[in-house]
Residue, then its C-alpha position, 0 to 999 in steps of 0.5 A: m500500500s502507498i503511504g497517504l499524507a494530507a498536505p501541511a495545514s495551511t492558515g484561514s481553511a476549513f481544514d484547519e478546523r478538522i482534527r489532523v491525525m497521523v497512523v503510524d502501523d506496519a500493518a497496510v490493513v490497519r493502516s487502510t482501514i483506519g484512514r477510510w474510518l478518518e475520510a468517513e468523519p467530517d471533522m477529522a483529517i488524514a496526516g499521515l499513514l505511515r509504516g513505521g516511527r522512523e519514518a513518523v518522526e522524519q514527517i512529524k513537523r511537515q505534517s504537523p499532526h494533532i493526534v498520532i495513533l502509535d502503534i508498539t510493535m514495528p520492524d524499524m522503529d518500535g512506538i516506545a523508542a518513537l514516542p520521545l522523538l516525536l514529543r521532542e519534535k512537536r511537544d504538544l503532539v497527543v499520542l494514543m498507542v495502540s496494542t494487542l492485549t497481551r501482558r507485555n504490550a499492556e507493560i509497554s503502553m503504561r511506560a509509554l504513558s509515563l513517558g508522556a502518551t496521553d492514552c492507550i487502546a486495545k486493538p484486535q489481537s489480528d489485524r486482519e480482524i480490524g475491519s470488523c470490529d465495530l467496538f475498536r472503530r468506536e472506540l478510537i473514534a471517540r477517544i480521537r474527538a475528545l482528545g482532538g481539542r486537547g492537541k489543537r490548544g497544545g497538548n497533553v496537560f501531563r506532559q508539562g508537568l512530566g516531559t521524561g517520566e517522573l512525577p510531577q512535583l505537587e506544591a502546598p494548595g492555595i484555595a480551600s474549595g474550588s478555584a477561580e476557574t469553578g465560576r458559576i460552578a456551584l458547590r457542596p459543603f463537605p461533610a462534618v464527618p472525616p471519611r474513612v474509605l477513598l473511591i477514585g473513578a478515572s478514564t481517558g489521562g488517569p493513569q499518569a493522574l493516579n500515579a501523582l494522586l496517589a504517591a502525594m498522598g503519603q502516609v494517609i493510605d496506611h489508615v484508609p481502603v482507596l477503591v480505584t475504578q480506571h478504565m481500562p481492559a483486562t491485564f491492563t488493570a493488572i498493570l496499572a495495579e502494580h505501577l500504583a503500588r510502585a507510586s504510592g508505596r503500599p500494596a495495590a493490586e486488581a480487586q478479588d472478589g469476596e476479600l475484606v476491604r482494609a486500610g492500607r491497601i489500594y483496589v483496582a477495578p479488574g478490566g471486564f468487571h464492575m467493582c462494587v462492594g457490599r457487606r458481609a458480617g458486618e464487614p465491607v468486602i469486594v463484589l465483582d459483578d459480570g454485568p452488562p457495561v454502564n456508560f459504555c464501560k467496565p468497570a464503571a465508577d458509578r457501579m462502584f460509587v452507587s454500591a459505597a454509598a450504600v455500604w459508607g453513606a456519608w463516610s465515602l470520599a470520592v475523586v472523579l479524574t480526568g476522564m471521557g464521558c459522563d461515567g461516575l456521574r450517577g453514582a456521584a449522585s447516589l453519594a451526594s444524596a448519602g451526605a458523601g463528599i466529592i471533589a472533581q478535578d478541574e478542566d485546566t489539568s484534566v486532558v478530558w473534562g468529560m467525567p469530571g466535569r459532568v460532576a461539577q457542572a450538577g452541582l454534586a461536587c464539594a470542590v473542583l481542584p488542581l491535580d496538583k492540589i486534589a492529594f492535599k485536600i484529600v488528607r486534610l479531609f481524613c486528619g478531620g479538617r473541612r477547610 
């Protein structure tokens, strides 16, 4: 197959309004299929269909894409080798890693996120299956559309604080609840009682945010359980748990059905299951549910939040981090009705202000904070401070 290249962007044309996407994959069928999908979307344009990472690095400045869809395994230069070179050439670039569902690829994808990739998505096991996989098409187009605005405005917010893979330095908060950016958003008061459990929901951009947040919480995790629902497929969530364990210095693993919920542990919802909580002999336990997706997600933050509202009520503290879609909104409403505290990440530090934005705009949040101030607020709340 010949390589398709879109003309470099010119100023003042309608073409400028489209999201420019470069596809980098050594499989011709993958390039051609994704190319057809992009051509069918009126708000997207092809900025290159390339065979390998080396070619992408050579073309990146001339084609100036907003988003690069980057395969992991390629013969001349693989995705993990090309990633830092692409970001060096175009710092505001949004990079979406694609890989099949293997442990090795999951580990590489998580490494790519720490190096500045914006998100990762699983593709069909066989390249020949890609054309008939409507779920992959819908997920890919939705990610491109959600991330396109970030690419046009200046890339991945996390790269501004990372760049070389290290966690951002968190500064002491200068505000108690909300921020100047909340504008007309109404904030609820935090409950008078200190929380006993931390619930976190996240999607696009979540792994980077989770690593930064849990690393900054320190010893507070020793005294409370932390339950995390991150939109990721199976295998990826197991690797995520390992990364969170290293970042926090505390035990973290995929949750097991029926296990007791204990302080000092981080429970990650396993891909393909909803992580809920229930009670057994008066003790909170993990309940894994293999029911249908909620908000097109499995696991879904809504399921975790709703069940936690029934078990812990006002003793809950929920954090809704960066992510596309509206998952977490219904669950946040249940938590708010039970008197629980809710923190939403603000728009400026979110890769996509979908999940936290919906919660904030619905008036369910007690605070809307930048990522670098959320950990300090959590610590203060668990230590009994409401301001």
